[in-house]
ZAKE-270451 format. One record per residue: residue in three letters; x, z, y of N, C-alpha, C in turn. Coordinates in pm, whole numbers, padded with zeros to 5 digits, always signed. Layout:
N
alaXZYXZYXZY
...
This chain:
251
met+00084+00000-00119+00000+00000+00000+00089+00000+00125
ser+00041-00067+00230+00124-00077+00350+00040-00078+00476
lys-00056+00012+00485-00142+00019+00603-00062+00053+00729
leu+00053+00117+00711+00131+00161+00826+00261+00083+00841
lys+00268-00033+00781+00389-00113+00788+00423-00146+00934
gly+00549-00127+00969+00594-00155+01104+00574-00040+01201
lys+00511+00069+01155+00487+00185+01240+00604+00284+01230
val+00627+00355+01339+00728+00462+01341+00654+00595+01353
ala+00684+00687+01262+00614+00816+01257+00713+00931+01268
val+00677+01030+01349+00754+01154+01362+00669+01268+01307
val+00729+01348+01218+00660+01462+01158+00740+01587+01188
thr+00688+01675+01275+00759+01800+01301+00731+01897+01186
gly+00830+01977+01153+00815+02067+01038+00797+01989+00909
gly+00867+01879+00897+00848+01789+00784+00933+01820+00662
asn+01003+01934+00661+01093+01963+00550+01025+02038+00435
ser+00897+02079+00453+00829+02150+00345+00678+02140+00362
gly+00606+02178+00256+00461+02192+00263+00387+02068+00305
ile+00289+02087+00394+00204+01977+00440+00286+01871+00512
gly+00384+01913+00591+00469+01819+00663+00546+01727+00569
tyr+00602+01788+00464+00678+01711+00366+00588+01610+00295
ala+00472+01658+00248+00378+01570+00177+00329+01458+00268
ser+00306+01490+00394+00258+01389+00489+00366+01286+00517
ala+00490+01331+00534+00600+01238+00556+00613+01142+00437
lys+00599+01196+00318+00607+01113+00197+00496+01010+00193
glu+00373+01053+00226+00258+00963+00224+00270+00856+00333
leu+00313+00896+00451+00329+00799+00560+00434+00694+00523
lys+00542+00738+00460+00644+00642+00416+00589+00550+00308
asn+00512+00609+00215+00453+00527+00109+00359+00420+00164
gln+00301+00449+00280+00211+00354+00344+00285+00254+00433
gly+00419+00262+00433+00498+00161+00502+00563+00202+00631
ala+00539+00324+00677+00596+00367+00805+00742+00405+00793
gln+00815+00389+00903+00948+00449+00916+00926+00591+00963
val+00985+00687+00894+00952+00828+00919+01075+00908+00962
ile+01052+00994+01061+01153+01091+01105+01093+01229+01086
ile+01163+01319+01016+01115+01456+01001+01204+01551+01080
thr+01146+01663+01121+01223+01765+01190+01201+01900+01123
gly+01289+01994+01156+01278+02130+01107+01384+02214+01175
arg+01376+02347+01156+01470+02437+01224+01597+02460+01144
asn+01591+02439+01012+01701+02475+00923+01775+02350+00878
leu+01904+02342+00911+01983+02223+00882+01983+02191+00733
glu+02006+02293+00649+02014+02270+00505+01882+02215+00450
lys+01771+02274+00494+01640+02231+00444+01603+02091+00494
val+01635+02064+00620+01605+01932+00676+01689+01825+00605
thr+01816+01855+00582+01904+01760+00514+01855+01731+00373
lys+01821+01837+00300+01772+01821+00162+01644+01739+00158
ala+01549+01773+00245+01420+01703+00245+01436+01557+00286
ser+01518+01531+00386+01535+01393+00433+01600+01306+00326
gln+01693+01366+00250+01756+01291+00141+01658+01263+00029
glu+01575+01363-00005+01475+01344-00110+01373+01237-00072
leu+01332+01240+00054+01229+01147+00100+01284+01010+00137
gly+01413+01004+00164+01472+00879+00210+01431+00846+00353
val+01426+00950+00438+01389+00933+00577+01494+00998+00666
lys+01483+00974+00796+01576+01037+00890+01533+01182+00914
gly+01631+01273+00917+01602+01413+00947+01675+01458+01072
val+01607+01532+01157+01666+01583+01280+01635+01732+01290
val+01738+01812+01317+01717+01956+01334+01667+01980+01477
ala+01549+02041+01487+01491+02070+01619+01394+02186+01606
asp+01414+02287+01687+01324+02403+01692+01226+02380+01807
val+01097+02364+01775+01000+02329+01878+00976+02442+01978
lys+01029+02562+01952+01020+02669+02052+01109+02639+02172
ser+01204+02549+02153+01301+02516+02258+01269+02380+02319
leu+01237+02378+02447+01207+02251+02513+01328+02160+02517
ser+01447+02218+02530+01568+02134+02530+01588+02068+02394
ala+01552+02140+02287+01562+02082+02153+01464+01966+02137
ile+01343+01982+02192+01245+01873+02186+01295+01754+02267
asn+01352+01781+02384+01408+01673+02466+01515+01596+02389
asn+01604+01669+02321+01710+01605+02244+01652+01523+02130
leu+01548+01577+02065+01481+01504+01957+01424+01372+02008
val+01354+01378+02119+01294+01257+02176+01402+01155+02210
ser+01512+01202+02268+01622+01111+02304+01680+01042+02181
glu+01696+01120+02073+01753+01062+01950+01657+00962+01887
val+01529+00996+01884+01430+00904+01828+01422+00776+01911
lys+01424+00791+02043+01419+00674+02131+01540+00585+02109
ser+01657+00646+02095+01780+00570+02076+01779+00494+01945
asp+01727+00558+01839+01732+00497+01706+01614+00406+01675
phe+01497+00438+01733+01375+00365+01693+01299+00303+01809
gly+01334+00340+01931+01262+00285+02047+01133+00361+02072
lys+01024+00308+02021+00892+00366+02044+00837+00433+01918
val+00736+00517+01936+00673+00590+01825+00524+00557+01822
asp+00471+00541+01701+00330+00507+01682+00247+00623+01628
ile+00312+00714+01555+00241+00825+01490+00319+00953+01516
leu+00249+01053+01569+00312+01183+01593+00230+01290+01523
leu+00286+01346+01415+00220+01455+01345+00282+01587+01392
val+00205+01659+01472+00251+01787+01528+00216+01895+01427
asn+00308+01919+01337+00280+01999+01218+00352+02135+01217
ala+00463+02146+01286+00542+02269+01280+00458+02389+01321
gly+00458+02492+01237+00380+02611+01268+00420+02727+01179
ile+00383+02848+01220+00412+02968+01141+00289+03056+01132
phe+00289+03143+01033+00179+03236+01010+00236+03375+00990
gln+00203+03467+01081+00248+03605+01072+00125+03696+01080
pro+00079+03749+00968-00042+03832+00972-00014+03971+01030
ala-00111+04022+01105-00105+04158+01158-00244+04199+01203
pro-00285+04323+01176-00417+04368+01220-00420+04396+01370
val-00537+04381+01428-00555+04417+01568-00520+04565+01584
gly-00440+04595+01684-00391+04731+01703-00246+04746+01660
gln-00196+04644+01586-00057+04647+01542+00014+04515+01575
ile-00034+04449+01677+00026+04322+01718+00133+04349+01823
ser+00255+04308+01794+00365+04329+01888+00379+04210+01981
glu+00443+04235+02094+00467+04126+02189+00556+04019+02127
glu+00655+04063+02050+00745+03967+01984+00667+03877+01889
met+00575+03936+01813+00495+03859+01717+00406+03759+01791
phe+00346+03805+01901+00262+03717+01982+00344+03599+02036
asp+00456+03631+02098+00538+03527+02160+00591+03428+02057
his+00628+03479+01940+00685+03391+01837+00581+03292+01785
gln+00461+03342+01753+00358+03253+01700+00306+03156+01806
met+00279+03208+01925+00231+03121+02033+00340+03022+02075
gly+00465+03066+02069+00576+02980+02109+00590+02857+02021
ile+00561+02872+01893+00570+02759+01800+00436+02688+01786
asn+00330+02765+01759+00201+02704+01724+00130+02640+01842
leu+00148+02693+01960+00080+02636+02077+00178+02572+02176
lys+00269+02653+02230+00363+02597+02328+00446+02485+02267
gly+00500+02509+02148+00582+02407+02084+00503+02281+02054
ala+00378+02299+02007+00293+02184+01976+00259+02105+02102
leu+00218+02177+02205+00179+02112+02331+00296+02034+02391
phe+00413+02096+02396+00526+02028+02459+00588+01920+02369
thr+00562+01927+02240+00603+01814+02155+00529+01688+02200
thr+00399+01700+02221+00322+01586+02272+00367+01547+02412
glu+00383+01646+02501+00423+01617+02639+00553+01536+02644
lys+00649+01578+02565+00781+01515+02571+00783+01378+02502
phe+00697+01360+02401+00695+01232+02330+00611+01126+02402
leu+00523+01168+02492+00433+01072+02555+00502+00949+02615
pro+00615+00965+02683+00679+00846+02741+00724+00743+02639
ile+00747+00784+02514+00791+00685+02415+00684+00657+02310
leu+00561+00702+02334+00452+00666+02245+00397+00530+02286
asn+00376+00444+02188+00313+00316+02216+00167+00337+02255
asp+00113+00252+02340-00030+00251+02362-00097+00223+02228
gly-00205+00297+02200-00270+00284+02070-00212+00375+01964
ala-00120+00463+02003-00059+00555+01907-00160+00660+01859
ser-00123+00728+01751-00207+00834+01695-00130+00965+01696
ile-00190+01068+01761-00135+01203+01759-00225+01287+01670
ile-00166+01356+01575-00243+01440+01483-00187+01582+01491
asn-00272+01675+01533-00231+01815+01544-00274+01891+01419
leu-00180+01958+01357-00209+02036+01236-00256+02174+01279
ser-00386+02197+01265-00445+02323+01308-00484+02406+01185
ser-00598+02471+01188-00640+02555+01075-00786+02595+01091
val-00856+02611+00978-00992+02664+00984-00993+02808+01031
asn-00876+02873+01031-00866+03009+01083-00906+03018+01230
ala-00907+02905+01298-00950+02903+01437-01095+02950+01451
tyr-01170+02947+01340-01313+02976+01345-01361+03084+01249
thr-01280+03125+01153-01331+03209+01045-01336+03358+01076
gly-01261+03405+01176-01257+03548+01202-01194+03627+01089
met-01104+03562+01017-01039+03626+00903-00951+03743+00949
pro-00961+03859+00883-00880+03975+00923-00730+03944+00922
asn-00658+04008+01013-00511+04002+01022-00457+03869+01076
thr-00547+03785+01129-00500+03654+01177-00527+03633+01326
ala-00543+03740+01403-00588+03726+01541-00501+03631+01623
val-00371+03650+01621-00282+03567+01703-00273+03426+01646
tyr-00257+03416+01514-00250+03284+01450-00377+03205+01479
ala-00493+03268+01461-00620+03200+01484-00634+03158+01629
ala-00594+03246+01720-00602+03213+01862-00514+03094+01897
ser-00395+03088+01836-00305+02976+01864-00365+02844+01817
lys-00434+02847+01704-00494+02725+01650-00621+02686+01726
ala-00700+02784+01769-00817+02755+01850-00775+02690+01982
ala-00668+02743+02040-00616+02685+02164-00565+02543+02142
leu-00501+02519+02028-00452+02386+01996-00567+02287+01983
asn-00676+02330+01923-00793+02242+01909-00855+02210+02044
ser-00858+02309+02132-00908+02286+02266-00820+02186+02341
tyr-00690+02203+02328-00595+02109+02389-00616+01969+02334
thr-00642+01959+02205-00663+01829+02140-00778+01753+02208
arg-00888+01823+02234-01004+01757+02295-00972+01707+02436
thr-00905+01789+02515-00871+01748+02651-00770+01634+02650
ala-00669+01644+02565-00568+01538+02557-00631+01406+02514
ala-00726+01412+02421-00794+01291+02375-00866+01222+02490
thr-00930+01302+02576-00998+01246+02692-00901+01180+02789
glu-00793+01249+02818-00699+01200+02919-00614+01083+02870
leu-00590+01076+02740-00503+00970+02688-00582+00848+02641
ala-00714+00856+02646-00797+00744+02603-00768+00614+02679
pro-00739+00618+02808-00706+00491+02877-00588+00417+02815
arg-00499+00491+02749-00386+00427+02681-00418+00397+02534
lys-00543+00421+02497-00587+00401+02357-00510+00490+02260
ile-00452+00599+02312-00385+00696+02225-00490+00792+02172
arg-00499+00801+02042-00599+00886+01977-00536+01022+01943
val-00611+01129+01969-00562+01264+01943-00667+01338+01860
asn-00628+01381+01743-00721+01450+01653-00655+01573+01590
ser-00739+01665+01545-00691+01786+01477-00733+01784+01330
val-00644+01834+01247-00675+01856+01106-00674+02006+01081
asn-00784+02058+01029-00800+02202+01005-00799+02231+00855
pro-00682+02254+00797-00681+02288+00654-00734+02429+00631
gly-00793+02447+00514-00821+02580+00463-00698+02629+00388
pro-00716+02717+00291-00600+02766+00215-00534+02654+00133
val-00406+02636+00156-00330+02530+00090-00206+02592+00027
ser-00169+02546-00089-00050+02596-00159+00076+02545-00091
thr+00129+02623+00003+00251+02585+00074+00340+02707+00087
pro+00468+02686+00123+00562+02798+00138+00531+02888+00257
ile+00435+02852+00344+00412+02930+00465+00374+03074+00433
phe+00301+03096+00322+00260+03231+00288+00378+03317+00245
gly+00477+03253+00184+00594+03326+00139+00685+03371+00253
lys+00659+03321+00374+00741+03354+00490+00678+03463+00576
thr+00571+03524+00526+00498+03622+00607+00559+03761+00603
gly+00648+03785+00504+00705+03919+00488+00622+04006+00395
met+00513+03953+00342+00429+04030+00249+00497+04040+00113
glu+00476+04152+00043+00529+04168-00092+00457+04072-00187
glu+00523+04041-00300+00465+03945-00394+00327+03991-00444
glu+00315+04120-00470+00186+04173-00517+00077+04154-00411
gln+00114+04178-00285+00020+04156-00176-00019+04010-00166
leu+00081+03922-00178+00055+03779-00170-00038+03733-00281
asn-00013+03783-00403-00098+03743-00516-00242+03790-00497
gly-00257+03913-00447-00390+03965-00421-00461+03888-00311
phe-00385+03855-00207-00440+03776-00097-00484+03639-00146
ala-00399+03575-00226-00430+03441-00277-00554+03443-00365
glu-00564+03545-00451-00679+03553-00541-00809+03575-00463
ala-00804+03664-00366-00922+03691-00285-00964+03566-00207
met-00867+03496-00154-00896+03376-00077-00955+03266-00165
gln-00897+03247-00282-00945+03142-00372-01088+03168-00414
asn-01124+03294-00432-01260+03327-00472-01362+03294-00365
arg-01317+03284-00240-01408+03252-00130-01423+03102-00107
val-01343+03022-00174-01351+02877-00158-01458+02823-00253
pro-01562+02756-00203-01665+02703-00292-01611+02616-00405
leu-01506+02539-00378-01449+02454-00484-01354+02531-00576
lys-01335+02662-00546-01261+02753-00635-01117+02711-00662
arg-01054+02654-00562-00911+02625-00574-00850+02616-00435
phe-00720+02634-00430-00646+02607-00307-00630+02455-00294
gly-00617+02409-00171-00582+02270-00151-00435+02247-00184
glu-00401+02123-00204-00262+02084-00224-00215+02010-00099
pro-00087+02019-00067-00036+01948+00051-00073+01799+00050
glu-00077+01741-00069-00110+01599-00080-00254+01569-00036
asp-00343+01667-00053-00481+01650-00006-00483+01630+00145
ile-00405+01710+00215-00400+01702+00361-00329+01574+00403
ala-00225+01537+00329-00147+01419+00363-00232+01292+00361
lys-00326+01284+00269-00415+01167+00262-00499+01154+00388
leu-00548+01268+00438-00628+01267+00561-00540+01230+00681
val-00420+01284+00686-00327+01251+00794-00298+01101+00796
ser-00275+01045+00679-00246+00902+00668-00363+00818+00718
phe-00485+00861+00685-00603+00789+00734-00612+00794+00886
leu-00595+00912+00944-00606+00926+01089-00494+00852+01162
ala-00383+00834+01094-00270+00761+01154-00292+00610+01152
ser-00383+00564+01068-00399+00420+01044-00504+00358+01137
asp-00507+00225+01138-00607+00154+01217-00748+00171+01161
asp-00760+00221+01038-00892+00250+00982-00965+00356+01064
ala-00888+00436+01139-00945+00544+01221-00940+00509+01370
ser-00943+00381+01402-00922+00336+01540-01032+00379+01637
phe-01148+00424+01584-01258+00467+01671-01276+00619+01667
ile-01172+00688+01618-01180+00834+01605-01080+00900+01698
thr-01130+00979+01791-01041+01058+01877-01115+01182+01926
gly-01039+01288+01953-01097+01414+01998-01174+01487+01889
ser-01148+01452+01764-01224+01508+01652-01142+01612+01577
glu-01213+01698+01505-01151+01795+01416-01204+01771+01275
tyr-01113+01772+01181-01152+01754+01041-01119+01878+00961
asn-01223+01948+00913-01202+02059+00823-01176+02004+00683
ile-01067+02047+00624-01035+02005+00487-00998+02133+00413
asp-01102+02198+00358-01091+02339+00322-01166+02380+00196
gly-01208+02282+00117-01282+02316-00004-01418+02378+00022
gly-01463+02368+00149-01594+02420+00183-01597+02560+00240
ile-01480+02622+00261-01477+02763+00300-01542+02786+00436
asn-01535+02687+00525-01587+02708+00660-01739+02694+00671
ile-01801+02639+00566-01948+02627+00569-02014+02742+00496
asn-01935+02823+00429-01993+02938+00358-01891+03051+00357
thr-01867+03107+00475-01762+03209+00487-01800+03340+00420
leu-01926+03359+00387-01969+03485+00324-01969+03476+00173
leu-01934+03359+00120-01933+03341-00026-01832+03436-00088
ser-01870+03500-00199-01779+03592-00264-01757+03550-00408
């Protein structure tokens, strides 16, 4: 398949999880792909496995984003697909949220996402597709996710405004809201393995389809939104969550 042949795609946080799967799918569809990440070893390994270009860039740093844009412009010229995927999840109950935790999550999930788009705009082709990786947590009121959920709700709001303002350039901006997906993000929360297993089991029981999503499930949706098949879609949010957001009280 080659729906994206001749397209240039940038995937932030593309060295693992949904980003990795999406980079693989975009390449399979014919796109030239650039992935980014914060860890040199992980980015190098992933880029070699995928056969794509890898660039180390921490989206919390505007100078790092500037350098990324400069390198992509130098090597590829213009960009057609921007998957703003880099994000983190740090659970904490209300009453135990630290300023550092707030700044870290907002710095990556919102500020980093917003300025990734801001900095890439000058080298985006007219008619490009921007896809923001958000979360159904923006709406579920799930315990211990106050800051994470707020960052994703803000990202979805930004998506709608950006879609309106970029429409004259035919640049489409959409959000993808995954539910629980089997990715390494949960292992980076600092939770003990027993806690993680209990959390995963409780979460899976609340999904009507009774399973976690796989990164490849999300990648298929990303690929569709990146393609001309979605040329009349902008400012939209797609829940891809096994049904959890339509029946949050299911036990």
